[in-house]
N, C-alpha and C positions, 0 to 999 in steps of 0.2 A: 572652604571647609574641607578638612581631610576625612577620607572615608576610613573608618576604623574596622570595618567588617573584614573578615578573613576571606581571601579569594580562594575558591575551590574550582577544580575542573568540573564543568557542567555534566560530563559523562561519567564522573567518578561514581561508582555504585550502580551503574547501569550496564547490563549485558544484553547484546542484541545478536540473535542467531537466525540464520535462514532455516525455515522449517518446510517450505514448499517452493518449488520452482516449476513453472509451466512453460515449456519450450514448444516450438513448432506450432504456434498459433497461426491460424489463417488470417486473423484480423490485424495482427502486428506484422509490419513489413520485416522487421528484424527484432531480435531481442526476446525477452521473456517477461512474464508476470512473476514477481517474487513476493513471498509472504515471509515476514520476520516476526519472531516473538521477542518482545522487549520486556526484560525482567529487571526489577529494581531490588537492591538488597534492603535489609531492614533499616538502613540509615535514611532512606527516602520515603516520604509519605505518598507513594505512587503505586497504584494497582498495576499488575502486569497487563499488557495489551499486545495486539497484533497490528502490523503495518503492511499494507499492500502497495507495491510499487511497480512501475513499468521500467524495465531496463532495456534501452534500445541499442545496447552495445557500446554506447558512448557515454551516456549519463543515465543515472537512475533517478526517477522522479516519484515521490510518494504521492499517492492519490487518495488513500483512505486508511482509517484505523478503526479498530473495534475490539470488543472483549473476546471474540473468537475469530479464527481465520475467515470463516464465512461472512461474519459481520464486516470485517475489514474489506473483503472483496466486494460486498454489496455497497458499502459506502464509497469505495473507489469507483465502482460502476456508475453510481449516481453523480458523483463529482465529475467524472469524465463526460457524462451526458450533459451536465449543466454547463461546464466551462467550454465545451465544444459545440454548443447548441447551434451556432451559425456556421459551422464548418462541415464539409463533407466527411471529415474524419470521424464525426460523431457516430456514423453507421459502423465504423470499424472498432467497436469497443472490445478490447481484449479481455476486460474483466467480465463482461457479459458472456463472452465465449467460455471462459474458465468456469463460470457458474452454470453453464449449460443452458442459459436463457435464449441463446440463438436458436437452438434446436426446438425449444418449447414454442417459440413464435412461429417457426416454420411448420410445426406439426399441428397447430391449432386450427 
């Protein structure tokens, strides 16, 4: 059976821009935490959102998204903790550092 639907570029109507970059983190060996704002034009039924990623200088991996930059960072921090639960890297959570949660734990 032939597909009669029109093929469109999946990114058509979507704009993504860096809004925050956190360099010099003590928990990340190299790279930075980056937050993007993703905006869709009126042709797409999509609410604007933010994406938090970890760029190690080689590849950038998305760890979380949310309706605000802080939500995206918090979701990324939880995902990092969950996926690396059995790894020593779990303690080096760059998203937790960006959120200032490392300092909270030490000061408590």
